[in-house]
N, C-alpha and C positions, 0 to 999 in steps of 0.2 A: 645533567644528562643530555648530551647532544644528539641530534638526529643523524642517523646513518646516511651516508651519501648513496644515492641511487644512480645506476647507469643511465646515461642519456643517449645511448647508441642504438636502442631498439627501434626498429621501424614502426610506423603507425599500424601496419596490419598485424603486428604482434599484439598490440593493445586491443585491436578490434577482435582478433582471434580469441583472446582471453575473455573478452566480454561476451562474444557469441557462444563460446564453449560453456561459460557460466550459465548463460540463458538456456542452452540445450539441457545441461545437467539439471537446472532448476525447473524445467518444464513439468516433469512429473510431480514434483513437490508443489508447485503452484497450482497445477490442475487439481491435485488432491485437496489443497487448502481451499481454493475457491469453490470446488465442487462440494466439499464438506460443509463450508460455510453456507452455501446456498441450500444444500441438502438438509441441514439441520433446521434452517428457517422454514423449509417446506414441510418437514416432519411436524414441527411445533405448530405451524399454521394449520395443518390438516387435522391435528388432534385437539387443538384448543381453538376457542373462538377468537376473533380479532382483539377482544378486550384483554384476555389473558396472554395472548401472543404479544400484545403491546407491553405488558408488564415485563415479560422476558427481555424484549428489546431494550427496555428502559434500564433494567438492572445490569445487563451486559454492557450497555453504554457507560454506566457509572463505574463498573469494574475496569473498563478500558481507561477511563479518566484517572482513576486512582493509581493504576499501574503506570501510566504515563508520568504522573506527578512524582511517584516514588523512584522512577528511573533517573531523574535529575538531568535528563538530556544526555546521559552517558552512553546510550546506544550509538549515537552519532559520533561522540568523542572517541569511542573505541575504534570505530570504522576509520576515522580520520587518522589517528595516531599510529595504530599498529602497522600499516604498510610503510611507514616512514622509518621503521627500525628493523634490522635484520637479526639482531641478537635475541634469542629466546629469553635471556636474562632480563633485558630491557622490556620486552613485550610482556613478560610475566608481571613486571612491576605495574604496568598500565592496567592489566586485568585485575590484579590484587587490589589496587587502590579503588578501582571502579566498583568492585563487589562490596568492599567495606562501606563506601559512601552510600550506595544504593540500598544495601542491606539494612542499615540503620533507618533510613527514610521509609522503607517499605514496612518495617515492623511498627513504627510509630503510626503510620497512616492506617495500617490494618486495625490497630487497637481503636483508633478514632472512629473508623467506619462502623465497627461493631458497637461501640458505646453510643453513637449518635444515630443508629439505624432507625429507632422509633421516632425520633424527632424529625428526621429527614422524610420519613414516610408520611407522617401525619401533617406536618406543617408545610413542607415544600410541595409534596405531590398529592396531599389530601386523600391518601390511600393507605390506611393502616396495614392492609394485607401485604404490603411490600416489606414490612419489617423483617420477617423471617428470611426473605430472599437476600436482603442486604447483609444480614448477619452471616449468612452462608458464604457469600462472595468475599467477605472480609478475610477469610482464611486463605483465599486464593491469591491475595496481593503479593506477599513475599515470594510465593512459588512462581508466579507469573514474571516478576521482575528478574529473579535469578535465571529462569529459563530463557527469557528474551535477551538478557545480557550475554549469556553463553552463546546464543545463536549469533549475536553481533560480533563476538570474538571470532567465530568461524568465518564470518563474512569479512572481517578485517584481515584475516589470514588468507583471504581469497580461496577458502575451502568451501566451495558451493555445495558439495555433497553433504558435508556434515551440517552446514547451516540448514539445508532443506530437510535433512533427516530429523533434526531437533525440532524445528519450528513449523515446517510446512507439511510433514508427513505424519510423524508419530503423534504430535499434539492434536491435529484435527481428527485423525482416525480414532484416537482414544476418546475424544470428546463426543463425536457423533455416535460411537458405539455405546457410550454410557447414556447418552440421550435416548437412544433406541431402547435400552434396558429400562430406563425410567418410564418411558411411554408404554412399554409392554406390561409393566406391573402396575400401571395406572396411578403413578405418583403425581403429585401436583407440581406447580411451577418451582417450588423450592428444590425439588429433585433435579430440575434442569440446571439450576444454579450450582448444585452439588456436582453435576456432570462437568461443568466448566472447571471447577476446582480440581476434580480428579484429573482432567486433561492437563492442567498446569503442573500437577504433581509429577506426572510421567515426564513432561517436558523438562522439569527441573532435574529429575534423576538422570536423564540423558545428557543434559548440559553438564552436570557434575562429572559424569563419566568422560565426556569430551575434554573438559579442562584438565582432568587428571592425566589423560592420555598425552596431551600436548605439553603440559607444564610440570607434571609430577605433583608431589605433595607440597613442594615449596615453589612459589611463583616467582620469587626474586624480590629485590628491594622495592619499596613503594615508590611509585611515580610521584612527581610533584603534584599533590592534590590541588593546590591553588591554581596551577597552570591548567590542569584538566578541567577544573570547574569554571575557570574564566572563559574557556571555549564552550563548555557544555551547558552551563546555567542559562545563558541567553536562549539556548535551544530548548531548555525546559519550558521557559515562558512562551517561546515560539510554538512548541508542541502543544502547549495549553491553548494558545490562540487557534492553532490548527484543529485541535479537538473541538473547540467551540464551533468552528466553522463546519465541522463534519457531524457533530452530534447535537448542537444546540437546537437545531430545527426539530429534532425528535423530542427533546425535552420540552420545548415550548409548545409543540403540538399537544403533548400530554397535559400541559398546564392550561392551555387556552381551549382545547377541543375535547378529545376523549381518548381513551385507550384504543378504541376501534380505529380512530383516525391515525394513531401512532402505528397500529398494525398495518394499515393500508400503505402508509408512507414507508414503513419498514420493509414492505415488499418491493416497492419501486426503487428505493435507494440502493440495495445491494445489486440489483440488476444493472443499474447505471454504472456502478463501481466496477463491473466486469470489464469496462473499457480500460481500466488500469492494469490489466493483465500483462500487456506487452511491456510497458515501462517497468513494471515490477520484475519481470523476468530479466530484461536487459540491464536493469539497475543493480542487480545483485553484485556483480563484479565491476560495473561501470564506476561506482563511486570510489572504491579503493584504488582503481586504476587512475582516476583523475587525481586523487590525493598523491599517488606515487609520482605521476608526471609533474604535478605542481611542485613537489619537494625538490625536484631536479631542474626546475625552471623551464619546462618544455611547454610553454604556453601555445605555440603554434600547433603542436600535436593535439592539445586539448581542444582547440577550435575545430580541427578537422574531425576528431573523434566525435565531438558533440554533434556536429552537423550530420554526420553519417548515421549515428545511432538514432537521432531524431527521425531521420527519414525511414529507418527500419521500423520504428515504433508506429509511425503513421501508416505505413504499408500494412502492418499487421492489424491495425485498429479500424481503419476507415470504413470498410464495408459493414462491419459489425455495428458500428455506431449509426451508420446511415439507416440500416434496416430497423435498428432499435428505436430510432427517433421517428421513423415513418409508420411503424407498426407495433407500438408499445403494447396494445391490447393483446396481440397474439402471444407475446412473451409472458405477460402477467397471467393470462388465463391458462396457458400451458404449464407454467411452473407452479403457480400458487392456487389457481382456481378462479372461477367466475366472480367470487365475492370481492376480489382484489382489482378487477378491471377498472374500477373508478379511479385508480391511481395512474391511468395511462398518460394524462396530460403532464402530470408531475414527472413521470419517467422520461418523456420526450425532452422536457426542459433540462432535467438533470444530465441526461446523456449529452446534449449539445454543450452545456456548460463545461462538463468534464473534458469533452473533446478539444475545446479551446486550450485547456491546460496541456493536453497531450501534444498538440501541434507545437507548443513552445519548448518541448523537450524536457529532459530531467534537469530542470533549471534549479530547483531548490537544492537537490543533492549536490549539484556542481558548485553552487555558491557556498554551501557549507564546507565542502572539501577544500575550497580556496581560502578558508579561514574567516569568511564573512558572516559569522554567527550573529553579530549585532545587527547588521542590515537585514538579515533574514528575519530576525525578531521584529524589526520595524515593519516589514512587509506583512508578517503574520498578524501584527496588531491592526494594521489597516484592514486586512481581510476580516478579522474577527469583529472589529467595531462596526464595519459596514454590514456584516452578517447579522449582528445583534439588532441594529437599527431597522434593517429591512424585515427581519423576522417579526419583531415587535409590531411593526406597522402593517405588514401584509397578512400574517396568519389570521388575526381576528377578522380581516376583511374578506379574504379569498381562500382561506383554509390551507390545505396541503400544497396547493398550487403556489401560494405565496411563499411557503417554505422552500419550494424548489427554485423559484425565481431568486430568492435571497441567496441561496447557496450558489447558483450559477453566476450571478453578478459579482458576489464577493470573491469567489474563486478566480474569476477573470481579472478583477482588479489587483488582487494580491500577486498573482502570477505575472501580470504585466510589469509590476514593480521589480520583481526578481529578474525577469528577462531584460528589462531596461538597464539594471545594474550590470548584468553580465556583458551587455553590449557596450555601454559607455565606458566601463572601466577596463574590460579585458578584450573587447571586440569579439566576444563569443556570441554567435547568433544561430538560430535554427533555420534562418531563411537564407538560402543560397539559390543561384540560378539553376543549379543542378537539382536541388530539392523541388523547386517550383515546377520545373519541367516534368519531374517524376510524378508530382501530384496531379498535374493536368492530364497526363497519360492515364493515371489510375482512375480519375473521375470519369474519363471517357469510357474506360473498360467497365466501370461500375454502372454507368448509365445505360450502356448497351445491354449488359446482362440483366439489369432490372426490368427494362422494357420488354426484352425477349421472353422473360419468364413470368411476367405479371399476369398474363391471361391464361397461362398453362397450369400453374401451381397455386395452391391455397394452403391455409393453415400454417403451422410453424415450419413446415418443410420449405415454404417459399423463401423466407429470409435466410435459412441455412444454405439452401442451394445457391442463392444469389451471392453469398459470401464465398463459397467454394469456386463457383464459375468465374466470378469477377477476379478473384485472386489468381486463378490459373491463367486466365486470358491476359491479365496484366503482366505476370511474370514471363509468359511466353514471348511477349513483345519486348519487355524491358531488357532481358538478358541479351537480346540481339540488337538493341539500340546502342547509342553512344552515351546513354545516361549513367550506367554504372561507373563509379570512379576507378582509378587505377588500383587502389587498395582493395576495392570490392572485387575487381576482376581477379586479382591475385588470390584472394580468399576463395573465390569460386573455383579457380583452377586447382587450388590446393585440396579442397574438399572433393572435387570431381576425381582427382587423382587417387585420393584415399579410398573413395567409393569403388573405383575400378580395381584397385588392389584387393579390396575385400571380396569383390565378386569374382 
């Protein structure tokens, strides 16, 4: 089965427009997903003490791990290969093969989690009360895998609306609604686990409906499973390493410290992760666009698209990260309550560590779309090994601050390796003179806004106002400067014209 040829005549602003349109379409979905994710944590934290909240964080982390393992890295494989084919017949074969492979893996893992729940709870976590929670989430593994693969199919088809409806809108809304019902009728933490399973059930049903609408009852001949797995399996292990980097700190805090410490760290971590909203939005269509450009040999366009999209991500993220790092206590107290303010230092460290990743651009997604799954695995192993070593060393000594340092340092190391590969092999870099000039202008606008508002406002309103004012001041100067690229000016003129037509 050969790959379909793609046209190489499209200008760069067509690719940028597709990415930007996907981000705009995805905004509501991501806002709901992030808001629901944060909202559910606030609900649980308000109704349960930090110890039981920590139990929920722990089992949800284990559910994520099991789902990731059962997916076999095929979520990325689907996104990479679907844009390279135009025929629904061939695309259906990719989807059919992926569902069969992941389906078997998810059922096997679900059975194992259910049977080993008591042993894991007692021996690994020394908390027998976790047994029931683990048995409940075992039923959610096949549902989660099917729903997530369906969302990846929509993403690979560059259908941002369907992807967001399946994964970012209906799933979190259902999950939070069910959690609210559980809390209202005073069920215990096992009910929270059941709410997650219910959310995944709805997600799987929507995914099945989407696949039937696009491909019908017959998907087409199976794709070469060995070819798909050769690309995807390294990503399974890479995702495992990434999962270790993102959740091992939580698990080790539970092992070395207490469920209360898990709960406090579990409040700081999702707040820091909010900085990934911009790359998440722009990355929905960015990765399939990169795969499509690569399949037709348009490396120069990939370089330009990468640099411009990285600049957009930094523009959207910088003031939020700055205020989060400088005033973490305001965010923690406002969102979770005064009991969680002790996580302020950890939140500052995490937000700065994640911002280093953001400045490097969507490097991991790009490297995978270029077919470099083995090198991405290598970088993930370095990240994970460093993360494990630092967590084991630092958590017993300095608690959750040590976990934050371990995460920030390991993220920086792993992402530096990815960015180094992109530059040395493909000359793809987030650093250009245009980008540096833009960042300097933005830092000046942010500094002036911060100093002007510091003595006027207080509380959570202060960082929010700084974000809005600095963004507005920067954009007012930026659009009149020589910093926007020719492609950005064309996009701006295009959207301005459409706006005028609408009005």
